[in-house]
C-alpha positions as protocol buffer text, in pm:
chain_id: "A"
residue {
  index: 1
  type: MET
  ca { x: 1657 y: 1184 z: -186 }
}
residue {
  index: 2
  type: PRO
  ca { x: 1454 y: 1226 z: -473 }
}
residue {
  index: 3
  type: THR
  ca { x: 1129 y: 1383 z: -446 }
}
residue {
  index: 4
  type: ILE
  ca { x: 776 y: 1276 z: -531 }
}
residue {
  index: 5
  type: THR
  ca { x: 443 y: 1515 z: -537 }
}
residue {
  index: 6
  type: LEU
  ca { x: 99 y: 1318 z: -443 }
}
residue {
  index: 7
  type: SER
  ca { x: -230 y: 1466 z: -494 }
}
residue {
  index: 8
  type: VAL
  ca { x: -516 y: 1458 z: -257 }
}
residue {
  index: 9
  type: PRO
  ca { x: -853 y: 1632 z: -253 }
}
residue {
  index: 10
  type: VAL
  ca { x: -892 y: 1920 z: -73 }
}
residue {
  index: 11
  type: ASP
  ca { x: -1113 y: 1798 z: 241 }
}
residue {
  index: 12
  type: LEU
  ca { x: -786 y: 1494 z: 312 }
}
residue {
  index: 13
  type: LYS
  ca { x: -530 y: 1790 z: 302 }
}
residue {
  index: 14
  type: ARG
  ca { x: -717 y: 1978 z: 521 }
}
residue {
  index: 15
  type: GLU
  ca { x: -725 y: 1715 z: 774 }
}
residue {
  index: 16
  type: MET
  ca { x: -366 y: 1613 z: 748 }
}
residue {
  index: 17
  type: ASP
  ca { x: -309 y: 2000 z: 804 }
}
residue {
  index: 18
  type: GLU
  ca { x: -480 y: 1948 z: 1196 }
}
residue {
  index: 19
  type: GLU
  ca { x: -233 y: 1688 z: 1266 }
}
residue {
  index: 20
  type: ARG
  ca { x: 58 y: 1903 z: 1247 }
}
residue {
  index: 21
  type: GLU
  ca { x: 280 y: 1670 z: 1486 }
}
residue {
  index: 22
  type: ILE
  ca { x: 290 y: 1400 z: 1231 }
}
residue {
  index: 23
  type: ASN
  ca { x: 522 y: 1334 z: 960 }
}
residue {
  index: 24
  type: TRP
  ca { x: 328 y: 1288 z: 644 }
}
residue {
  index: 25
  type: SER
  ca { x: 617 y: 1206 z: 430 }
}
residue {
  index: 26
  type: GLU
  ca { x: 745 y: 928 z: 688 }
}
residue {
  index: 27
  type: VAL
  ca { x: 345 y: 810 z: 666 }
}
residue {
  index: 28
  type: ALA
  ca { x: 404 y: 826 z: 282 }
}
residue {
  index: 29
  type: ARG
  ca { x: 764 y: 643 z: 296 }
}
residue {
  index: 30
  type: THR
  ca { x: 637 y: 355 z: 504 }
}
residue {
  index: 31
  type: ALA
  ca { x: 342 y: 275 z: 278 }
}
residue {
  index: 32
  type: ILE
  ca { x: 475 y: 278 z: 36 }
}
residue {
  index: 33
  type: LYS
  ca { x: 799 y: 5 z: 137 }
}
residue {
  index: 34
  type: LEU
  ca { x: 536 y: -191 z: 290 }
}
residue {
  index: 35
  type: LYS
  ca { x: 317 y: -193 z: -24 }
}
residue {
  index: 36
  type: LEU
  ca { x: 711 y: -281 z: -204 }
}
residue {
  index: 37
  type: SER
  ca { x: 708 y: -535 z: 30 }
}
residue {
  index: 38
  type: GLN
  ca { x: 387 y: -716 z: -36 }
}
residue {
  index: 39
  type: LEU
  ca { x: 462 y: -716 z: -410 }
}
residue {
  index: 40
  type: LYS
  ca { x: 813 y: -862 z: -354 }
}
residue {
  index: 41
  type: ILE
  ca { x: 699 y: -1167 z: -159 }
}
residue {
  index: 42
  type: LEU
  ca { x: 390 y: -1238 z: -421 }
}
residue {
  index: 43
  type: LYS
  ca { x: 641 y: -1188 z: -701 }
}
residue {
  index: 44
  type: SER
  ca { x: 854 y: -1487 z: -504 }
}
residue {
  index: 45
  type: ILE
  ca { x: 536 y: -1702 z: -434 }
}
residue {
  index: 46
  type: SER
  ca { x: 429 y: -1647 z: -799 }
}
residue {
  index: 47
  type: ALA
  ca { x: 733 y: -1709 z: -942 }
}
residue {
  index: 48
  type: LYS
  ca { x: 776 y: -2069 z: -771 }
}
residue {
  index: 49
  type: SER
  ca { x: 442 y: -2147 z: -841 }
}
residue {
  index: 50
  type: ARG
  ca { x: 214 y: -2292 z: -1096 }
}
residue {
  index: 51
  type: LEU
  ca { x: -42 y: -2026 z: -1105 }
}
residue {
  index: 52
  type: THR
  ca { x: -119 y: -1752 z: -1410 }
}
residue {
  index: 53
  type: GLU
  ca { x: -34 y: -1427 z: -1327 }
}
residue {
  index: 54
  type: ARG
  ca { x: -427 y: -1396 z: -1322 }
}
residue {
  index: 55
  type: ASP
  ca { x: -457 y: -1630 z: -1046 }
}
residue {
  index: 56
  type: ALA
  ca { x: -182 y: -1426 z: -885 }
}
residue {
  index: 57
  type: LEU
  ca { x: -376 y: -1095 z: -905 }
}
residue {
  index: 58
  type: GLU
  ca { x: -672 y: -1225 z: -796 }
}
residue {
  index: 59
  type: LEU
  ca { x: -498 y: -1412 z: -503 }
}
residue {
  index: 60
  type: GLY
  ca { x: -318 y: -1069 z: -411 }
}
residue {
  index: 61
  type: ARG
  ca { x: -667 y: -858 z: -452 }
}
residue {
  index: 62
  type: LYS
  ca { x: -838 y: -1150 z: -217 }
}
residue {
  index: 63
  type: ILE
  ca { x: -522 y: -1084 z: 75 }
}
residue {
  index: 64
  type: ASN
  ca { x: -535 y: -698 z: 41 }
}
residue {
  index: 65
  type: LYS
  ca { x: -914 y: -728 z: 107 }
}
residue {
  index: 66
  type: SER
  ca { x: -867 y: -918 z: 385 }
}
residue {
  index: 67
  type: LEU
  ca { x: -624 y: -741 z: 522 }
}
residue {
  index: 68
  type: HIS
  ca { x: -847 y: -410 z: 486 }
}
residue {
  index: 69
  type: GLN
  ca { x: -1108 y: -563 z: 654 }
}
residue {
  index: 70
  type: ARG
  ca { x: -899 y: -746 z: 947 }
}
residue {
  index: 71
  type: TYR
  ca { x: -780 y: -360 z: 1004 }
}
residue {
  index: 72
  type: SER
  ca { x: -1080 y: -177 z: 944 }
}
residue {
  index: 73
  type: GLN
  ca { x: -1256 y: -292 z: 1239 }
}
């Protein structure tokens, strides 16, 4: 399996180190898979759409912002 390296701020790394039972590699893999899935859906929608690339990107940003607000509450 290929390896990637992520840089995180020192304070975030300290917090991660406090949670020894969490497999942070798996958390990262899951987040990457989710993002790729979202991008695939967005590309599929935009390929069939008459929207411009700019319109599709703006729509994606709005969706991400909405999801962030929903799950932050």
